[in-house]
N, C-alpha and C positions, 0 to 999 in steps of 0.2 A: 619305783614307788619315791615319794617324797620322804625325807627324813627329817623327822621331829628332833628337837634340840632340848638337851637336860642339863641342868645347872651343874658347874662341877667337872663338866666331861672334858677328858684331854686326848682323845684319840681323833686323829685328823686323816681322813683316807678318802681315796677315789672309789667310787661304787662301778662296779662294770658288771652290767647284767650281761654275762656272755651266752653263746648260743652255737650251733653247728658252724656258723659261718666264720667266728673268730680265729680261729688257728690260719686261715687262708689270709686273715687280714693283718696281720701282724708286720707286714712288709709296706712300705711305702706303695701306695696305689698309683698305678699309670693310668693313663688315658686322659679324657677331659672331665674336669669336674666342675660343677656349680656349687659353690659356697654361699649359702644364706645365712644371715645373720637373725638369731632370734632375740627380741628383746621381751619376750613375755614367756613365763615358764611353761612347762607341759605338765598337765596333769597325771595323764595316762596314755600309755600306747595301746590300751584295751579298749577298742572301738565301743563295747557296751556301758563303759564308764566316762570315755573321753569327753568334755565338754569345752576345754580351753580351744580358743581358734587357732593356736598353736598346734595342738593335738589332732584336732578334726583335720586340719590341713595335711597333716603327714599321713593321717588314716586314708585322705582321699587318694595317696599315691600309691596306697598299699592293696586296698580292697576295692574291688568295682562295685557300682551300685546299679540297681535295677535299669534306672533313668538318671539323667543328670542334666542340670540345665546346660544350654548350648553357650559356647564362648560367645558367640555372635550377639544373641537377644536374651539368655536365660530362659529360652522356652524348652521344654521336655524334648530329650534327645536319646536315641538307643544306648544302652550300656551293657550288663550283662543280659538284660530283654532286648531283642530285635523287632520285637511289636506286642502290643497289646490290645485287648477287646475288652468291652464290658457287655454284660448281657442287658435286656431289655429293661428290666427293672433296677439296673445300676447297682445290684448288690453282689454280682459276682464277676470279680475280673480275672482273666485269664492272660498271661505272660507268656511268649516264647522265648525260650533261654539259648542263647547262643551256644551253638554245638563246637566240637572241635578245642574247646579251651581247657587247660590243664593248671593246677595249682603248680607252685615253683618246686614242690616235693615230687611232681610227675603224677599226682593224682589227677583224676578228671574233674572238672567243675561243672556240676549238674542242678536242675532244679532242686533237688533234695538239700543241697546246701542251703539256698535262701529259704526253704521252707523250715529247716532246722534254725536259722537266724532269726525268723519272725518268731516263730514257737518258744524259741529261748526267752525273747522278750516277753513274749505274752504269759508265760509260767513261772519266770524266775523275778523277784522283786528285785533284786541287786542288779540284774541285767537290764534293767528299766530305766536306771538313773538318766542316761543320756539322750535314749530314744524312746522311750515308752509311750509319750503321746502319741506317736504315729501309729500305733497298734491298739489303741484303748477302744476303736470300733470293730477292730476284726474279731469275726466269728469263728474262722478257721482258715488255716492256710496249709497247703496240703501240693505234694509233686506226683501227680499221677504217672508221670514217667521222667525219665532224665531232663527230657526239653520242656516242658510244660508246668509251670507254677498257676496255682489257681487258690485267689485269696477271695473269701465271702465276708462281706461286712454286713454287720447289724442292721446299718442305714446307710443310705448314699453317702460316700464320701468323696468331696471334690480334690482332694490332694493325692488321689492314687498315682497320679505321673509326676510326683515331687516327694518321693519318700525318701528322706534322706539319711538311708540307714547301709552302712556298709556290709557286704554279704561275706561271710567267714565260713573256712572251710569245717563241714562237719567232722570230718576224722581227725582235726586236731582240738576243735573246743568243746566236743562232747565229753571228752574228759576232764574238762575244767568243772569242779564240783562246785567251789566257792569263786565268784567272780571277784572277791576282793583279794583273793590270794595273790601273793607278790610274783608269782611265775607268770601271771596272766600279761604283764609286762615285759618277760623277757624274750629273746629272740628267737628260741626255739618256737614259741607260740606265736609272737607276731611276726614273725619271719617269713611265715608262710603266706604268700598272697597271690593274687593274679592279675595287679594292678600295673601300670607303667613303670614302678619302682617298687624293689623289694628291701626291707630293713635287714642291715646285715650287723649292726652295731648299735647300741643304746648306752650311753652312760649319763645318769640322770643329771639334770643341770649342765651338763657340757656339751653333748654332742649325740645327734642321730645321724647314722651314716646309713645310706641306701645306695643300691647299684641298678642300673637300668636292666628292666627285665627283657632278657633277648628274646622272650616268647611271647612279648605283651601282644594282643591280638589287633591293634592298631599299629603295629611294627615298634620296633626299637627307638627309644629317645635318639636324638642327635647327640649325645654325650654319654658318658659312662658310669659317672658317679655323681650323687647330689648329697650334700651334707648340710645338716642345719647345726649351727654352732650358736651356743648361749652366750650372750653378753648382759653385764647388770643391768644396761640402761642404754638409751639410744647414744648418748655420747660416745661410750666407749665402741659401740657399733659402727658409729661415722667414722671415728678415727683407722677402725680396722678397715673400713671401705677405702680411706684415703691412701693407706698404706697397702693397698692390695692383698689384704688377708681375708676380705669377705667379695663376694660380687653382686650382691643384692642386699638391701636394707630397706625396711618399711617402718611405719609410727615416727616418722621425723617430726619434730618440732619446726613452727614456721621459721625460727631461725635457721636451723640447720638447713632446712629446705631452700631457703633464698642464697643462703651461702653456697651449697653444692650446686647450684642452677649454673654457676660461672665457672665451675672448677674442669680441667682438661682430662680427657677419658671417662668422664662420668656424665650419665643422662639421668634425668628425673621424670618422674611421673606424678601429677595430679589429677586424682580419680574422683568420680562420682561415688560417695560412699555408700554401702549397704549396712553401716553399724549407725545405732542412736547412742547417745551420751545422755545420760540421766541423773537427776539427784532423787534418789529413794527417800519416802517418806513414810516412815513405819505407821501403817493404818490400824496397827492393833494386831499384831502377829499371833496365828492360831494354827493348830495343826489340824490334819484332817477329821478328827473327831471334834472338832471345833472348841478346842480347850486352848485357852492363852498359853503362849510360849515367849520366851524371851523378856527383855527388860525395857520395851521402849516406854517412853513417856506416854501416859495415858491420854494426855490431851490432845494427841495426834490421832486418836481414834476420831475425834470430831472434824467432820469435813469442812467445817469453817474455818478451822485452825489450819487446816491444809491449803485450802484456796487462798487463805491471807498470805501464807509464806509464800507461795506462789505467785502473788501478786506483789510480794516485795523485793522479788529478785529478776535481775534484768540479763536474761540469755544473752542478748545481743551484745553487750558489753563483754561477757566471758568470750564470745566468739571474736570479736576485735581485739581485744587486749591479751586474752590467753592462748587463742589459736591462731592471732596473727590475720584474722579474715578466713582462714582456710576452713569454712564451715557453714552450714545453713541453718537458718533457724529451725528450731524442732517444734513438733506440734504432735502427730499419731505417732504409732509404735512401728508404722512402715516406712520406712526413709522415702524420701523422693525419687530415688534411684529406681523405684517400683511404681511407674505412676498411677497404674491401673487400680491400685490399692492403698495409694498413699492418700492420708486424710489431712486436709489443713482447717484449723478451726478459723471461722469466719471471723471479721475483724471485731465484731461483738461479743464472740465467744473466747477469743485470746486472753489470756492473763497479760494485761499491760502491767510494766512497772510504775507503780502508783504507790507510794509508801503512804501516802495521807490516806487513802482508801483502804489500805491493808490494815492499818493501826484503825480506822473506823471500824473495820469487819471485827478485828478482835475486842474492840470495847463493846460493839452489839453481842457478840458470842458471850461476853460475861469475864474478859481476860483483861482486868484493871491494870494500870498500870500503879505498881507500888514502890516501896522504899529503893533509894537508888535507881530507880528506872527499869526494872526489870517487871514485867507483866505477872500477874498473880490471878491463877485460877479459880473457879467458883469451889474449888476444893481447898484452898487456902495454899496452894503450893506455887512456889514461883516457876515461872517458863522457862527452863534452862535445858537445851538440847545439846546432844554431842552431835559432831560433824564426822564421820568416818571415811576416810581415803587412804589410798595407797601412796606411802612415804618415796616409792621410787618414781612417782609419775608426775610428769611437769604440771598436767593441767590440776590435778588436786592440790599440789604445793602452791601455785598460783591462785586457783581459782577458789580455794577455801577462805582466804583473806577476804575476798568480796562477798562471800556467804554471810562469813561472822559479822561483816561491817552493815550490810544490807538488813539482816535480821535484827541486829543490836539496834537499826535506826527504828524499829517499829517496837522496841521492848523486849526482844527475846533474845536471851544470853545463849551464844552458842561457843562451846570450846571443841576447837579441832582436835583431832586424835587421827593422826596420820601414822599409819603401823605397816606391817608387812603384807605383802599381797595374801599369804595364808590368812593372817589374821583379820582380814576384811573379811574373806569369804567365809570363814567359821563364823564370824558373828553375825554377817547378814543371812546366813543360812538359820543360825539359832534364833534369828529377832533380837539380837543384842545390839541395837542400835537406834538412834531416832532419825538421824539424817546420814545417807551415804552416797558417794559417788558410785555409779555403776554404768553398765550398759551393754548392749547385746549385738552381734551381728545376726543379720535377718536374710532369711532364704527368699527367693522371688515368689513362692508360694506363702502366704500369710499365715496359715493355719497355725504351724508350731508355735511362731510369737505369740499369738493370739491365746493359744492352748496353756503357755506358762503363766496366764493371767487367772485361771479359772480356778474355782473351789476344788475342782477337781484334781490339781496341781499342788495343793496343800500338802505339806509333808507329813506323814505317816507319824513320823517322830521328828522330835527337834535336832536340827543338824542335816536334814536331808536338803540337797539342792534341788528340789524336783520343781519348786516355784520360784517365778522372777522377781516377784513382787510382794509374796505373802498376801496378795488381794483375794478378796472372795466377795462376790456382789451377784445378786440374783438376775438382774437386769442384764449384765455383761454376760453372764452364762448363757443366758437366753439366746442373745444375739450371736454367742459364738456357736452355739449347738447348730443355729439356722444356717449360718454360714459354711459350717464345715459340711454339711448335707445338701447344699445348692450346688446343683451341677450347671445352671445357667449363668455364664460368668458375670454378666451385666448386673444380676440380681444379685450375685454373690459378692461383687466389688462394694454394693451399695451396702449390704451387711457388715461387710468388713469396716467399712468407714463407722457405719453407727456404732459398731462395739469400739472403734477406736475414740469416737466422740464421749461415750460412756465413759470409758479410763479415763481420759482427760478432765471430765466433770468432776471424777470423784478422787482425782490427784492422788493413788498411791504412789506415785512418782511424777516428776515433772520432766519431761522431755527435752533437753536443754538445746539440743542441736544433734545435726548428722555431718560428722566429721568429713572433710576431705581428706582421704589416706593420701599421704606424702611418702614417696618411694623415690630411691636413687638405686642406680646400678652402674657396674663398670662395664662402659658401652666399648672398650677396648677389649673386653673378653667375650662380652655376649651383645650381638649385635640387635636382638628383638626377643620380646616376649608376647604370646598373645594376651590380651585384656580381656577382661568380662565385665561388662558387654565391651563389644569390638570398640575402640578407639578412644572411649570415654571411662572405660573401667579400670579396676586394679589388676595389679600383678599377683601380690601374696593375697592369702586369705580368701581365695574365690570359692564359688559355690562348685568345685569341680577340680580338675587337676590340669586346666588347659596350658596354664603358664609356665610352669616346671616342665610339663613332658613336651612343650611346642618351643622349649628356648633354643635359639640358634647361636652356637658359638662363632665369634669372629674368626677369621682366617688366621692362624695362627695364636689364638687366644682360647682361653677357657680350658686350656693343657695342662696337663700334670698336676702336681701340688696337691694342694687340698691337706687336711692334717693326717699324719700317719697313724694307722691305726693302733690303738693300746697306748697312745703318746699321754702323757699327762699335761692338761692344760693348765698354764700358771696363772695363779691369782694376780700376778702382774700384768698379765695379757689382758685383764679385766673380765676373763670369763670365769663365770660362776661356778663354783665346785661344789661337789656334794660332801657334806660332813657327816661321817657316821659316828656317833658319839656313845663311848661305852658298849660298843658291839651293837647296838639298837639300829635296823635299820627301817624301822618306824613304819607307821599306818599311812593310810592312803590319802592323796590330796584331794581336796575340793576346788571347783575351779574358780578362778579369780574373777571378781565381781566386774571387772572391765574386759573380760577376755572371752566372755560366754559365746558360744554359738547354739 
């Protein structure tokens, strides 16, 4: 669990969440090891709560899914389910569960584990945090026998072959009363899996160690151990790559990527991105009871102001100057990597960078220029906004200066607030922001990312991370409901695009770009990694486990080494350590606004 800091504390220690695998891990590991640098934090290993891209990536190694997007083209492929059928009325889905599988503790994997997983999410509010939207339309989930899972829905549901929920062992998780309990991140709980890798050690903000599952149904991976090692930033991770301390790094800056292109023993990958980057514009944060929450500037409730802000910003300049050209101009919530559902605004719909027009729109809305050049609203209050971003992120550091300048040019005074990842997430969850850099990784099926923008996703209480944008709009909700129940693919795609067009028009956020993931790996240790989709996709942060499971060690490479279990990872090595202060190991993390899945 993440440790919160208190003033005046003087105790500094590493936190080890130990389990049954730890004693055997005290010696140096032998065999082939893939070492992966993490430059984003882990919020949870508990799959019911995990929302960071890093956390869900590790979860995909550990627990199998009913189905998962194929490595070739993201189409649904068998996982725990070998086949599936639907009733004539499209309300009952029957999945045949793979036979002969065992959990890593020897217990059989059955349909009852899948039924337990979904029912726990349906009935436990805390278990809904990461994946609750997938089951909102479920009427019942049963396992009539060990090899048959039956899901009945209230209305037809188009995403039934794209339920991105890891299936966990009932005999382990049924004993968990409170999902927020620290033990849900411990190795005895998260270490029991059926995926291609099994968690054997977890040191928060330092290391996650996994061993290749020798009994995995697809066969054991071609190497023995997978390590995720935490670094403070991409610079530290790149140095580790150059020094042969890690084998794979992602989230590179354009400068780092361009430099690594020419280095011996290192290969690079520029992928088609499945993430969108956005500027949140607080539309008037509210909870599920439609009561105001947070301290956002009331002027942003006015869609005319939000549109003026969008018109005063030049995303192409951010792509060119901050991302080094490694990105595609944003539009809808579904990136261009998924062309069936991607929506692009028409030329007459797109917010064009035009500060004169933006200023005129603010004049028309009643926000006149006041003393000192700052606009004043109809209520007499100056139009002053805060821009929230992650201090550790290159894009926020550099992009914020452009935003401040552009909005200053139309009379909106903006103050930068670059803070810790944790503070960004806490404040955006609470509605305590005006503008904020954020972003999401999307799945091939659009249902999840759209559902996070609905009124139903509004938080029950301030501080919940259920909503992506704190947006609530009846027209958007209607379009979402229609697309989620439309099984005709062509008709559904049209509704998905209409929903994105409505979101774009209401501007609870401005999608700035779709990043090109920039990655590098030690080609002298690993010769290849499967990409998703094939040839053009990314290696890390896939909608599946293909890259890590299918990694091929080089002849004589990928051997030995890695970190010895239980070893202290020094601050001097730029690895983030966990700080325990005053003996308090603190409350649970929320997902970083830029690392969400």
